[in-house]
N, C-alpha and C positions, 0 to 999 in steps of 0.2 A: 389888246394881244395876248392873247391867251402865252400864261407864264408858261417857261420848261418843264419839264418833266422827266427825272432820270431813279429810277429802277435799280438795286443792287441785291443782288440773287448770291446769295451767300451757305456754303457746304459748311458745317459746322463737323469736328475733330477728325479731321484731316490729319495722320500716321497712327488715326485709334487699331487699323487693322488695314490688309493689300485689302477686302475686297471695299473697305471705306474709300481707300485710296484711288482706289480704280472707277471704281463713282463716279467721285469729285471730278474725275478726270472724264468720263464720260460723259458727266452732265456739261459740262466747261466745249468739248471739243464737239458734240454734238445737242445739247442745249442750247437751257439758256443763264446759265453759271453764270458769271463774273468773277466772285472771291470764294474764298476759302478760309479757313482758321487752324493753324498747326500748336496740334499736341506735341511740344519737342521734348517731352517724356514719356512718349505712347512706344508701345513695342512698332510700328510701324515707317514710327518719324525720320530714320536717315531712306528708307522707299519712297518718302511723301518730298524731300525738299528733292529729290532728284526729280522726283517727275516735276514740280514744279520749276527745274532751272527749262526744262523743256518744253516748258508751257510758261514762256513769259508774258504769256498777255491774262496768265492767271493772276490776279492779286493775293499776296499771302501774307496773313497776319496772326499776331500771336493771341491761342484759342488757351490762357491764362486756366491752370489746373491745379485748383488748393484743395478739394473735395472728389469722391469717387476717381484716385487713378492714384499713380507715382510721382516723390517729389524729383528733383533732379538729385541736391545735396543729398549727404550721408544723413541718416535715422540719426546717428548720434547728434548730430551741426542742429537740424530741430527737431528734440524733441515734443514737441507738444504740441506737433503740430501733426504727425504720421506716428507708425505704430514699426517696429525695431524691424523692421521688412521695408519699411521705407512709403507707405500706403497711409494712403490720407484716407478720414471716417467718411465710409462712405453713407452720408448723413446730411442733407448741405445745413437741413434746420439746424440737431443739436452744431454742427461743426461751426453756423452761419453763431450759437453763440459762445460758444469759447471765442473766436476772432473777439469779439464785441468784450465780453466780460472777464475772460483770463488772461494778463496782465502781459505774462510772459510768453504768449502766443504771437504780441506785437513787432517786439524785435528782428523773430522768429520769418512772421510772416515778408519783414521789408529782405528778409537776408534769400526768401525761397524765387524772392516775386523776382529782386534783381537779376541771382542763379539763374533761371527762366528767360528775359531781359536777353544773358548775356548768350542765354545757349543758340538763342534764336537769333542773333547777331552772327552770332559762329558761324553760322552757317551763310549769312554769305544775300537774305533774299532783301528784298528792300520789305519793310515792315510797314504794313497798308495802315493796321488797327490792330488795336487790342479788345478782346476780347474775354470771357471768359468762364469756361464748364460750370455748368445749372447755372452759369451766372454769379458767382460771390465772386467774379468781379466788379459788381456796383454792392456788394458790402460798405460801411461808411466806412470803417480799418482800410481796406483793401484800395479801392475808388484813392483815400489820401497817399497812399502811395505808391500807388502807379502818379499818384500828380504828380507826386516830389520827385518822380524818376522823368519824369514824361522828354526835360530838355534832356537830357544825362542821354536821354532812348531814344530820343526825335519820334515820342509816340503824339500823333499829329490829331488819332479819331480814336476814341471810345464808346463800344458799344453803350446803349441807353435800350434798353428793352418801353418801349408804350406802343399800345396799339388796342383800341377803341372798344371796351366790351361788347355795347350792344351791336356794334358792326360783325364781329366775329357770334357773336350768340345768332343772327339770321339767316350765318351760312350754317352751325353746328352747336349742338346745345347741352351737346354731351358735355361729363362732369361738371355739371354747371355752378356746383359748390365747388371747386375743387378754381376752377376758375372764375368764380364771385371772389373768392381768397383772395390769388396771386395777381387778380386785377386791383385788387386795396392795397398789396402789400408790393408791388414794384410799381404802384404810383405813384406813391411814396421816395421809393428812392430812385426814381425818375426824376421827378422835382428837386431832391435833394441835390444827385446827380446835377442836371443843368444848370446851377448854381456854383456850382464847383466850377465844371471847365468852364464855363462865360468865364469867369473871370482870366481863368487861365489859359484862356486863348485856344484851344482843343475843341475840334470839332465832334459835330453827334450830329444823325439823321431823322430830321421829322418824327416816325413813325418807321418803328421795329417790329416787322409784324412774324410771329413764331411762337412763341411765349405762349401763348393761350392754346394752340393747336399744335403745342407737340408730340410728336408723332402723328402726327395726321393731316401734314402738308402735301395732302394729295391733291388731283389736279381735277375732283369735282369744286374741293374745296377752294382752290385759290381762284376757279373761276368764277365762282361765289364771292370770290372777295376785291379782285382785284377793278374792276366793275364802281364799286362802294368806298375807295381809297379817294379823301379830299388832295392829302399829301403832294406836296409836289418833290422832294429826295425823303425816300423812302429805304428802309433795307431790308428781305423777307430772309430767313433765314433757314433754313431744313438739313436734314441729317441722312443722305442718301446712302445706299447702302447697295454694293450684290449679294445675290446670294453666296453664305457660306456653311459649310459643313460643319460645326460646332457640337460638341459636348452638351451632356444634361449640366458639368459641375460649371463651364463658361457660362452658360445662356444666365445659370441661378446667380452667379456671381456679377454678372457686365451689368445684366436684362436693367434690375432696377437704376444704374445711375446713366443708362446710355439707350437712348426712345426706339432706338434703330438697328437696323443690320442683322437681321435673325429672323429664319419662317417659325412661322407655331406650330403648337404638335399637331395640329389637323394638315399641318404643310399648305398653309394656305398665303400669299405675299404677301410678308414680313413689310413692318412699315418701311423701310426700311428700302425696300424693292418699294415698297407704290411712291415712297416720296421722290425716289429715281425716278418712277416711273411721268411722275409730276413733272418734273424739269426739264426731262425730253418733251415732253407731251406740245408735237404743232399748234394746238389750238389757246395753252399757256402762251406761249410765245403768238400770239395773233390776240390775245387775250391782254398784254402786255403794251404792244405796238398801238392799237385800236383805242384803246385808253390812254395815248401822248407820252408813255413810258418810252425812257432810251434806253435801251443798257449797258448799264456803267458801271465801274468801283474807283475805291478812291480814287486811287493812285491815277487815272482818269479824270478828276471830279479837280483836285490837285492838278494837275497841267491845263484848265483850262481859266483855276484861279492866276494861274500864275505867268 
């Protein structure tokens, strides 16, 4: 008898902008998207919460922001994390080093992570899961804090990125060096995270697809990926967005920190639009179903268990 197979299709950066919010709701209503992750300090977070409450079948989790974004706490409370305007570093590499080796950041991280969890709780939305902007949530210091706070904030699921490099390269060999590095780094972080979460009884999916194809979760990619997947419980995440008119300044400031949402200089389909199109694709839906996957989210899975 063949095992049941489940696919969670998540849209990251809910609340980032009106265009992102619209894309996530459209992909949920008309496509395969079942879940999303909310940035509680982002510009359009309030609108995102309203939209989530109007779409109760959409599972919502916390998209923890500790890089490339604004803090919830005022800068004077966490001076080792943010600048005077409350902005985190735009470099995940340097932010990660500071969080590891600058001891003053550790207590401030705990305060800010608690504040983001509290702000999420104040929305009265059920907490589906926790993940993080540019995956800073699986930094060992950050992940230990999340585990410490799990019981208090009812954190039942944390995303641990995990995907097969060879499988990705069979479909797309672009950015080979970056993929090699990320596969090695995040493979080690996944191994550390698995041990920590298993001890605490916090769940995670067998595979999470999106990291090695950041900004390129297109219809073509998904149609090549899905038939290769061997795991029975997977998450596929992307960054859908609707087209938006933005200034050159906004693109230059935000684009390095988000892989989606803006048309390029030649007016071609932006990464966000391409990823939205993939989530709306009938062929992608058929590929998931024909390969035995039931579309679900963490809320629905927890109901099966109970």
